[in-house]
C-alpha positions, 0 to 999 in steps of 0.5 A: 528497460521498462521497469521504471514506474511512478512509485518504484522499479518493477517488472518481470525479472530477466525481461523488463530488467536484469542483473546488469541493470540491478548492478548499475542501479546499485552503482549509481544510487549512492551518488543519486542520494548522497549516501555512503551507506545503503540499507538493503532488504529483500523478500523471498521471491526466487529472483531476490538472492540474485538481485540482492547480490548484484545490487550490493556489488554495484553499491560496493563498486561505487565505494559505498557500504551495503547494510544487509537487513536480510529477509524482511517486510518492506515497512521494516526497511522504511522503519530502519531507514529512519531509525538508524539514519540511512541516507538511502535504502532499497527493498527488493520486492514486487509486492503483490505481483505474480512470482515472475515479477520483482523490483526495487522500492527506494527510499531516502533519508527519513524513509522518504519515498523516491518516485519517478519525479523525485529521483527514479527518472534521473536514475533511469537517465543515468543508466542509459547515458553514463558509464560505470567506472568502479572506484579503487577503494570499494565498499563492503556488505555488512550484516545488519540484523535488526529483527528483534528491535523491529519486533519491539517497536511493533509490539507497542501497538498491541492491546488487550482488546486483541485477546477478545477476538477469534482471528483468521489470518492469511499471510499469502506465503509472503513477508508477514510470515516473518513476524506474525507468530511473534506478534500475535502468538496462537490467537489467530488461526493461520493460513499460508504462514510459511515463506514461499516465493512461488506463492503456491496457494494464491497470488499475494494480491488481496484486492483480487477477490479470487485471492481472498476466497480461502480466508473468507472460507476460513472465517466461515469455518472457524466462526472467526470474528475477523479475517486478516490478509496481507499482501506479499511484502506486508505493506498492505493489509485487508480485512474480512468481517464475520459474515465472510465479506471483504471490507473495503480498505478505505473504510478502515481509515474511519475505524482507525479514528476510534484509536487516534481521535477518540481514544487518544484524543488527538486533533489534526489532519487525516489523509485519504486518497482521491478514491475514498468513500465520503463515508470516511470523511463523515465518520472522521469529522464526527470524531474531531478529525479533519480530512485531507485528500491527495493522490494515490500511491506511497510516493505521494501519500507519505510525502503529503502526510509529512507535509501536513503533519497528519496523524495518519492516513490510508488508501483504498488499496490497503496502505495505512500511513502513520505519523508514528511510523515516520509517515510511512505505511505498515501493514503490521501496525495497522493490523495490530491497531485495528484488531485492538479497536475491533476487540474493544467493540466486541466487548461492547457487543458490536461485531465487525460487520455492524461497525462497518455497516454503520460507517458505509452510508453510500452505495459504492461501485468499488474500482472498475477497470477499463483497458483503453488506449487513449486514457486521457481522451476517455477521461475527458469524455466521461467528465464532459458527459456528466458535467453537461448534465449537472453542476458539480459541488466539488472538482479535483484534478490532481489524480485523474478527476474526482467530481462530486455532485449533490447525490453522487460522485465519481473518480476516473484515473489512469493506473500508474502501474497497469494498462488500465483506466480506473473508475469508482463511483458512489451514490446515495442509493443503489439505483442511482449508482447503477444508472450512473455506472451504466452511463459511464460504461457507455461513454468509456466503452462505446464512446457515447456521450 
């Protein structure tokens, strides 16, 4: 079974894991997390009903009860876990992966993520080593429909500013479709807003430029002020400006400061991941916030934001975390807040592109992927190459390396979910960026340096 990952359990269904594995996960999960009740939600992938059935059967055979949220977004599971005091929860989803994938995102009390280092590793060992012995007094599956309560929670983040915007919105045939019409009504022009687990129009991964082509075209055709695109399980959201340009999601961490730091007057820490542009720190600090940097992924970010009692945070991948959302990520909450902010900017005569261009002070490469067998060796080569040339101003080594020099910086890190080494660079000028990127490519691909 090759489905246990750093953040969740995920892979090609019936290849990397199957229904028997899911049953055993369900059986051992209540013991792992000390739970008598396990909250369960699911997406609309074709394999989700079978996974749901076997997961709940395993939970019941362990003597615990499965509380069934039904078809929902991943953030709704996080919210309900904390809101109703569950010790354990599972969302059945493979998020942005292709249709043949599926998986399980597991959380514990207060919606704290369970990653490989905090429980999934032990669960994997139990699956390999222990025998399932169903208890005599079995549990049951209970319907637990909280859709209206969750909508009421999400509506509080709507503001009048949204009404000023012409919005184009792509739901990727994913789980955002469950809620967007109730939240945003007829304001947006919708694209792919019906649930379809085969993802017939494009994969539900907005970070792949091919998957944003339709929303960029819709922004252009409708002369929208802003475009919105969700991933498959709606824990991530990304944006297109009125010029049909994809907005790097880390820059929206800065924009959210206009709500929390400027409008609300809050003071405290804001979390970014290790790949985030230096532009974000500059903007947030001007508004009175303090930036904190940490590792990539919810299994780390949600825990870190809680540890530092941060106001909010975000990632380059389009996750946005909020103290007011149990330190977890919500694509819908982020969407509502950002639309409200840009609506107010429009009232002041400023477009989305003008705001973003005023924040983005540096030339940025975006994330560049290299398929390399010896990831650690490659990371060491690129680190040694650049540190031999110039003394760094800052050095971080908790998620790959982020090394900052006077006029540029880079982060190189191994992917936790895919067979890639990921590189991102940023510099004061495009010329410097291109020169350093060419050097890095030579070191990583050709072994020079």
